[in-house]
Jmol script that loads the backbone (N, CA, C; Angstrom):
load data "model"
ATOM      1  N   UNK A   1       0.790  -1.141   0.009  1.00  0.00           N
ATOM      2  CA  UNK A   1      -0.111  -0.068  -0.214  1.00  0.00           C
ATOM      3  C   UNK A   1       1.010   1.318  -0.099  1.00  0.00           C
ATOM      4  N   UNK A   2       0.411   2.110  -0.652  1.00  0.00           N
ATOM      5  CA  UNK A   2       1.237   3.580  -0.899  1.00  0.00           C
ATOM      6  C   UNK A   2       1.199   4.225   0.419  1.00  0.00           C
ATOM      7  N   UNK A   3       2.413   4.862   0.733  1.00  0.00           N
ATOM      8  CA  UNK A   3       2.310   5.138   2.381  1.00  0.00           C
ATOM      9  C   UNK A   3       1.528   6.289   2.245  1.00  0.00           C
ATOM     10  N   UNK A   4       1.184   7.137   1.335  1.00  0.00           N
ATOM     11  CA  UNK A   4       0.429   8.193   1.302  1.00  0.00           C
ATOM     12  C   UNK A   4      -0.906   8.154   1.216  1.00  0.00           C
ATOM     13  N   UNK A   5      -1.191   7.121   1.039  1.00  0.00           N
ATOM     14  CA  UNK A   5      -2.874   6.767   1.139  1.00  0.00           C
ATOM     15  C   UNK A   5      -3.375   6.575   2.615  1.00  0.00           C
ATOM     16  N   UNK A   6      -4.570   7.372   2.733  1.00  0.00           N
ATOM     17  CA  UNK A   6      -5.427   7.240   3.985  1.00  0.00           C
ATOM     18  C   UNK A   6      -5.659   5.715   4.336  1.00  0.00           C
ATOM     19  N   UNK A   7      -6.370   5.188   3.401  1.00  0.00           N
ATOM     20  CA  UNK A   7      -6.721   3.535   3.280  1.00  0.00           C
ATOM     21  C   UNK A   7      -6.581   3.162   1.912  1.00  0.00           C
ATOM     22  N   UNK A   8      -7.286   1.887   1.881  1.00  0.00           N
ATOM     23  CA  UNK A   8      -6.743   0.940   0.342  1.00  0.00           C
ATOM     24  C   UNK A   8      -7.672   1.920  -0.821  1.00  0.00           C
ATOM     25  N   UNK A   9      -8.863   2.240  -0.270  1.00  0.00           N
ATOM     26  CA  UNK A   9      -9.561   2.840  -1.377  1.00  0.00           C
ATOM     27  C   UNK A   9      -9.853   4.395  -1.248  1.00  0.00           C
ATOM     28  N   UNK A  10      -9.107   4.678  -0.004  1.00  0.00           N
ATOM     29  CA  UNK A  10      -9.337   6.640   0.210  1.00  0.00           C
ATOM     30  C   UNK A  10      -8.164   7.212  -0.707  1.00  0.00           C
ATOM     31  N   UNK A  11      -8.459   8.480  -0.510  1.00  0.00           N
ATOM     32  CA  UNK A  11      -7.524   9.674  -1.352  1.00  0.00           C
ATOM     33  C   UNK A  11      -6.148   9.482  -0.915  1.00  0.00           C
ATOM     34  N   UNK A  12      -5.318  10.043  -1.648  1.00  0.00           N
ATOM     35  CA  UNK A  12      -4.117  10.136  -1.489  1.00  0.00           C
ATOM     36  C   UNK A  12      -3.949  11.570  -0.523  1.00  0.00           C
ATOM     37  N   UNK A  13      -2.988  11.685   0.219  1.00  0.00           N
ATOM     38  CA  UNK A  13      -3.188  12.882   1.239  1.00  0.00           C
ATOM     39  C   UNK A  13      -1.327  13.164   1.011  1.00  0.00           C
ATOM     40  N   UNK A  14      -1.066  14.367   0.447  1.00  0.00           N
ATOM     41  CA  UNK A  14       0.218  15.026   0.475  1.00  0.00           C
ATOM     42  C   UNK A  14       0.727  15.834   1.419  1.00  0.00           C
ATOM     43  N   UNK A  15       1.806  16.405   1.786  1.00  0.00           N
ATOM     44  CA  UNK A  15       2.068  17.171   2.721  1.00  0.00           C
ATOM     45  C   UNK A  15       2.146  18.250   2.160  1.00  0.00           C
ATOM     46  N   UNK A  16       1.641  19.652   2.595  1.00  0.00           N
ATOM     47  CA  UNK A  16       1.879  20.919   2.013  1.00  0.00           C
ATOM     48  C   UNK A  16       3.205  21.455   1.612  1.00  0.00           C
ATOM     49  N   UNK A  17       4.370  20.569   2.522  1.00  0.00           N
ATOM     50  CA  UNK A  17       5.549  20.891   1.755  1.00  0.00           C
ATOM     51  C   UNK A  17       5.911  20.556   0.664  1.00  0.00           C
ATOM     52  N   UNK A  18       5.277  19.244   0.064  1.00  0.00           N
ATOM     53  CA  UNK A  18       5.466  19.027  -1.175  1.00  0.00           C
ATOM     54  C   UNK A  18       4.954  19.550  -1.985  1.00  0.00           C
ATOM     55  N   UNK A  19       3.648  19.859  -2.074  1.00  0.00           N
ATOM     56  CA  UNK A  19       2.716  20.753  -2.897  1.00  0.00           C
ATOM     57  C   UNK A  19       3.602  21.916  -3.034  1.00  0.00           C
ATOM     58  N   UNK A  20       4.067  22.681  -2.046  1.00  0.00           N
ATOM     59  CA  UNK A  20       4.452  23.811  -1.989  1.00  0.00           C
ATOM     60  C   UNK A  20       5.943  23.996  -2.599  1.00  0.00           C
ATOM     61  N   UNK A  21       6.656  22.871  -2.599  1.00  0.00           N
ATOM     62  CA  UNK A  21       7.987  22.942  -3.157  1.00  0.00           C
ATOM     63  C   UNK A  21       7.724  22.687  -4.850  1.00  0.00           C
ATOM     64  N   UNK A  22       6.741  22.020  -5.136  1.00  0.00           N
ATOM     65  CA  UNK A  22       6.362  21.674  -6.577  1.00  0.00           C
ATOM     66  C   UNK A  22       5.883  23.346  -7.040  1.00  0.00           C
ATOM     67  N   UNK A  23       5.067  23.826  -6.636  1.00  0.00           N
ATOM     68  CA  UNK A  23       4.500  25.008  -6.932  1.00  0.00           C
ATOM     69  C   UNK A  23       5.343  26.311  -6.786  1.00  0.00           C
ATOM     70  N   UNK A  24       6.278  26.146  -6.009  1.00  0.00           N
ATOM     71  CA  UNK A  24       7.397  27.362  -6.036  1.00  0.00           C
ATOM     72  C   UNK A  24       8.151  27.052  -7.323  1.00  0.00           C
ATOM     73  N   UNK A  25       8.761  25.819  -7.384  1.00  0.00           N
ATOM     74  CA  UNK A  25       9.614  25.683  -8.565  1.00  0.00           C
ATOM     75  C   UNK A  25       8.649  26.263 -10.126  1.00  0.00           C
ATOM     76  N   UNK A  26       7.526  25.876  -9.718  1.00  0.00           N
ATOM     77  CA  UNK A  26       6.680  26.552 -10.957  1.00  0.00           C
ATOM     78  C   UNK A  26       6.749  27.985 -11.154  1.00  0.00           C
ATOM     79  N   UNK A  27       6.618  28.706 -10.047  1.00  0.00           N
ATOM     80  CA  UNK A  27       6.496  30.163  -9.931  1.00  0.00           C
ATOM     81  C   UNK A  27       7.834  30.453 -10.631  1.00  0.00           C
ATOM     82  N   UNK A  28       9.087  29.750 -10.386  1.00  0.00           N
ATOM     83  CA  UNK A  28      10.606  30.316 -10.716  1.00  0.00           C
ATOM     84  C   UNK A  28      10.838  30.013 -12.164  1.00  0.00           C
ATOM     85  N   UNK A  29      10.492  28.828 -12.491  1.00  0.00           N
ATOM     86  CA  UNK A  29      10.667  28.243 -13.765  1.00  0.00           C
ATOM     87  C   UNK A  29       9.600  28.164 -14.957  1.00  0.00           C
ATOM     88  N   UNK A  30       8.376  28.176 -14.502  1.00  0.00           N
ATOM     89  CA  UNK A  30       7.328  28.427 -15.235  1.00  0.00           C
ATOM     90  C   UNK A  30       6.909  27.262 -16.352  1.00  0.00           C
ATOM     91  N   UNK A  31       7.066  26.205 -15.455  1.00  0.00           N
ATOM     92  CA  UNK A  31       7.138  24.645 -16.450  1.00  0.00           C
ATOM     93  C   UNK A  31       5.538  24.305 -16.177  1.00  0.00           C
ATOM     94  N   UNK A  32       4.719  23.593 -17.148  1.00  0.00           N
ATOM     95  CA  UNK A  32       3.516  23.140 -16.986  1.00  0.00           C
ATOM     96  C   UNK A  32       3.519  22.217 -15.768  1.00  0.00           C
ATOM     97  N   UNK A  33       2.406  21.845 -15.200  1.00  0.00           N
ATOM     98  CA  UNK A  33       2.130  21.023 -14.053  1.00  0.00           C
ATOM     99  C   UNK A  33       2.374  19.707 -14.437  1.00  0.00           C
ATOM    100  N   UNK A  34       2.195  19.178 -15.629  1.00  0.00           N
ATOM    101  CA  UNK A  34       2.583  17.661 -16.162  1.00  0.00           C
ATOM    102  C   UNK A  34       3.990  17.640 -15.888  1.00  0.00           C
ATOM    103  N   UNK A  35       4.896  18.526 -16.447  1.00  0.00           N
ATOM    104  CA  UNK A  35       6.568  18.437 -16.158  1.00  0.00           C
ATOM    105  C   UNK A  35       7.006  18.563 -14.964  1.00  0.00           C
ATOM    106  N   UNK A  36       5.897  19.149 -13.934  1.00  0.00           N
ATOM    107  CA  UNK A  36       6.504  19.001 -12.393  1.00  0.00           C
ATOM    108  C   UNK A  36       6.330  17.727 -12.120  1.00  0.00           C
ATOM    109  N   UNK A  37       5.305  17.201 -12.412  1.00  0.00           N
ATOM    110  CA  UNK A  37       4.786  15.719 -11.807  1.00  0.00           C
ATOM    111  C   UNK A  37       5.987  14.981 -12.409  1.00  0.00           C
ATOM    112  N   UNK A  38       6.375  14.975 -13.804  1.00  0.00           N
ATOM    113  CA  UNK A  38       7.349  14.175 -14.317  1.00  0.00           C
ATOM    114  C   UNK A  38       8.644  14.114 -13.349  1.00  0.00           C
ATOM    115  N   UNK A  39       9.217  15.620 -13.040  1.00  0.00           N
ATOM    116  CA  UNK A  39      10.106  15.870 -12.455  1.00  0.00           C
ATOM    117  C   UNK A  39      10.422  15.282 -10.876  1.00  0.00           C
ATOM    118  N   UNK A  40       9.196  15.450 -10.297  1.00  0.00           N
ATOM    119  CA  UNK A  40       8.749  14.625  -9.168  1.00  0.00           C
ATOM    120  C   UNK A  40       8.936  13.191  -9.146  1.00  0.00           C
ATOM    121  N   UNK A  41       8.506  12.566 -10.098  1.00  0.00           N
ATOM    122  CA  UNK A  41       9.004  11.150 -10.330  1.00  0.00           C
ATOM    123  C   UNK A  41      10.290  10.737 -10.518  1.00  0.00           C
ATOM    124  N   UNK A  42      10.767  11.606 -11.360  1.00  0.00           N
ATOM    125  CA  UNK A  42      12.359  11.467 -11.420  1.00  0.00           C
ATOM    126  C   UNK A  42      13.154  11.453 -10.221  1.00  0.00           C
ATOM    127  N   UNK A  43      13.001  12.348  -9.237  1.00  0.00           N
ATOM    128  CA  UNK A  43      13.193  12.760  -8.336  1.00  0.00           C
ATOM    129  C   UNK A  43      13.077  11.545  -7.368  1.00  0.00           C
ATOM    130  N   UNK A  44      11.964  10.948  -7.446  1.00  0.00           N
ATOM    131  CA  UNK A  44      11.536   9.710  -6.378  1.00  0.00           C
ATOM    132  C   UNK A  44      12.484   8.456  -6.865  1.00  0.00           C
ATOM    133  N   UNK A  45      12.686   8.302  -8.220  1.00  0.00           N
ATOM    134  CA  UNK A  45      13.370   7.234  -8.710  1.00  0.00           C
ATOM    135  C   UNK A  45      14.801   7.653  -8.438  1.00  0.00           C
ATOM    136  N   UNK A  46      15.311   8.581  -8.218  1.00  0.00           N
ATOM    137  CA  UNK A  46      16.953   8.654  -8.139  1.00  0.00           C
ATOM    138  C   UNK A  46      17.252   8.663  -6.718  1.00  0.00           C
ATOM    139  N   UNK A  47      16.480   9.337  -5.821  1.00  0.00           N
ATOM    140  CA  UNK A  47      16.777   9.037  -4.429  1.00  0.00           C
ATOM    141  C   UNK A  47      15.586   9.106  -3.440  1.00  0.00           C
ATOM    142  N   UNK A  48      14.444   9.397  -3.576  1.00  0.00           N
ATOM    143  CA  UNK A  48      13.906   9.276  -2.783  1.00  0.00           C
ATOM    144  C   UNK A  48      12.482   8.230  -2.950  1.00  0.00           C
ATOM    145  N   UNK A  49      12.862   6.801  -2.797  1.00  0.00           N
ATOM    146  CA  UNK A  49      12.063   5.875  -3.041  1.00  0.00           C
ATOM    147  C   UNK A  49      10.660   5.714  -2.158  1.00  0.00           C
ATOM    148  N   UNK A  50      10.439   6.477  -0.860  1.00  0.00           N
ATOM    149  CA  UNK A  50       9.172   6.618  -0.552  1.00  0.00           C
ATOM    150  C   UNK A  50       8.522   7.752  -0.764  1.00  0.00           C
ATOM    151  N   UNK A  51       8.827   8.633  -1.560  1.00  0.00           N
ATOM    152  CA  UNK A  51       8.279  10.029  -1.877  1.00  0.00           C
ATOM    153  C   UNK A  51       6.980   9.902  -2.305  1.00  0.00           C
ATOM    154  N   UNK A  52       6.072  10.112  -1.869  1.00  0.00           N
ATOM    155  CA  UNK A  52       4.605  10.233  -2.346  1.00  0.00           C
ATOM    156  C   UNK A  52       4.608  11.150  -3.454  1.00  0.00           C
ATOM    157  N   UNK A  53       4.207  10.935  -4.684  1.00  0.00           N
ATOM    158  CA  UNK A  53       4.210  12.057  -5.507  1.00  0.00           C
ATOM    159  C   UNK A  53       2.743  12.337  -6.108  1.00  0.00           C
ATOM    160  N   UNK A  54       2.512  13.530  -5.740  1.00  0.00           N
ATOM    161  CA  UNK A  54       1.275  13.900  -6.358  1.00  0.00           C
ATOM    162  C   UNK A  54       1.011  14.100  -7.946  1.00  0.00           C
ATOM    163  N   UNK A  55      -0.143  13.758  -8.371  1.00  0.00           N
ATOM    164  CA  UNK A  55      -0.165  13.864  -9.645  1.00  0.00           C
ATOM    165  C   UNK A  55      -0.924  15.005 -10.209  1.00  0.00           C
ATOM    166  N   UNK A  56      -1.106  15.379 -11.532  1.00  0.00           N
ATOM    167  CA  UNK A  56      -1.438  16.368 -11.941  1.00  0.00           C
ATOM    168  C   UNK A  56      -2.568  17.022 -11.575  1.00  0.00           C
ATOM    169  N   UNK A  57      -3.894  16.151 -11.564  1.00  0.00           N
ATOM    170  CA  UNK A  57      -4.768  16.906 -11.100  1.00  0.00           C
ATOM    171  C   UNK A  57      -4.857  17.368  -9.435  1.00  0.00           C
ATOM    172  N   UNK A  58      -4.190  16.727  -8.671  1.00  0.00           N
ATOM    173  CA  UNK A  58      -3.732  17.284  -7.303  1.00  0.00           C
ATOM    174  C   UNK A  58      -3.206  18.355  -7.362  1.00  0.00           C
ATOM    175  N   UNK A  59      -2.106  18.562  -7.976  1.00  0.00           N
ATOM    176  CA  UNK A  59      -1.372  19.772  -7.906  1.00  0.00           C
ATOM    177  C   UNK A  59      -2.053  21.110  -8.408  1.00  0.00           C
ATOM    178  N   UNK A  60      -2.931  20.663  -9.685  1.00  0.00           N
ATOM    179  CA  UNK A  60      -3.987  21.644  -9.732  1.00  0.00           C
ATOM    180  C   UNK A  60      -4.748  22.139  -8.971  1.00  0.00           C
ATOM    181  N   UNK A  61      -5.636  21.144  -8.363  1.00  0.00           N
ATOM    182  CA  UNK A  61      -6.626  21.359  -7.460  1.00  0.00           C
ATOM    183  C   UNK A  61      -6.040  22.156  -6.182  1.00  0.00           C
ATOM    184  N   UNK A  62      -4.938  21.700  -5.691  1.00  0.00           N
ATOM    185  CA  UNK A  62      -4.255  22.427  -4.288  1.00  0.00           C
ATOM    186  C   UNK A  62      -3.594  23.942  -4.947  1.00  0.00           C
ATOM    187  N   UNK A  63      -3.180  24.158  -6.078  1.00  0.00           N
ATOM    188  CA  UNK A  63      -2.781  25.320  -6.654  1.00  0.00           C
ATOM    189  C   UNK A  63      -3.651  26.534  -6.375  1.00  0.00           C
ATOM    190  N   UNK A  64      -5.149  26.041  -6.416  1.00  0.00           N
ATOM    191  CA  UNK A  64      -5.915  27.064  -6.299  1.00  0.00           C
ATOM    192  C   UNK A  64      -6.071  27.620  -4.907  1.00  0.00           C
ATOM    193  N   UNK A  65      -5.778  26.848  -3.984  1.00  0.00           N
ATOM    194  CA  UNK A  65      -6.062  27.035  -2.536  1.00  0.00           C
ATOM    195  C   UNK A  65      -4.819  27.368  -1.589  1.00  0.00           C
ATOM    196  N   UNK A  66      -3.614  26.847  -2.057  1.00  0.00           N
ATOM    197  CA  UNK A  66      -2.426  26.840  -1.462  1.00  0.00           C
ATOM    198  C   UNK A  66      -1.655  28.206  -1.992  1.00  0.00           C
ATOM    199  N   UNK A  67      -1.169  28.966  -0.977  1.00  0.00           N
ATOM    200  CA  UNK A  67      -0.448  30.020  -1.380  1.00  0.00           C
ATOM    201  C   UNK A  67       0.741  29.969  -0.900  1.00  0.00           C
ATOM    202  N   UNK A  68       1.770  29.901  -2.385  1.00  0.00           N
ATOM    203  CA  UNK A  68       3.292  29.720  -2.167  1.00  0.00           C
ATOM    204  C   UNK A  68       4.011  31.370  -2.290  1.00  0.00           C
ATOM    205  N   UNK A  69       4.771  31.176  -0.889  1.00  0.00           N
ATOM    206  CA  UNK A  69       5.634  32.551  -0.641  1.00  0.00           C
ATOM    207  C   UNK A  69       7.049  32.167  -0.809  1.00  0.00           C
ATOM    208  N   UNK A  70       7.241  32.982  -2.135  1.00  0.00           N
ATOM    209  CA  UNK A  70       8.933  32.812  -2.170  1.00  0.00           C
ATOM    210  C   UNK A  70       9.708  34.066  -1.637  1.00  0.00           C
ATOM    211  N   UNK A  71      10.536  33.610  -0.725  1.00  0.00           N
ATOM    212  CA  UNK A  71      11.627  34.797  -0.320  1.00  0.00           C
ATOM    213  C   UNK A  71      12.424  35.585  -1.347  1.00  0.00           C
ATOM    214  N   UNK A  72      12.158  36.963  -1.119  1.00  0.00           N
ATOM    215  CA  UNK A  72      12.967  37.575  -2.116  1.00  0.00           C
ATOM    216  C   UNK A  72      14.526  37.601  -2.099  1.00  0.00           C
TER     217      UNK A  72
END
end "model"
wireframe off; spacefill off
backbone 0.3
color backbone group
């Protein structure tokens, strides 16, 4: 079972930090959300085997409600 899942049939739960990191990268480099999803999958394969990676729809939905503040 995926460690990010609340239950076997329930929705995935992702930490705000993971979403903020990906959305922060989006603000700086301006890639599409699907590219960010692929980047996160690549990171998981290279170094973080247990990192739960949010999919495109989760990133898109959380981008509407989560504010990302980048330090100047």
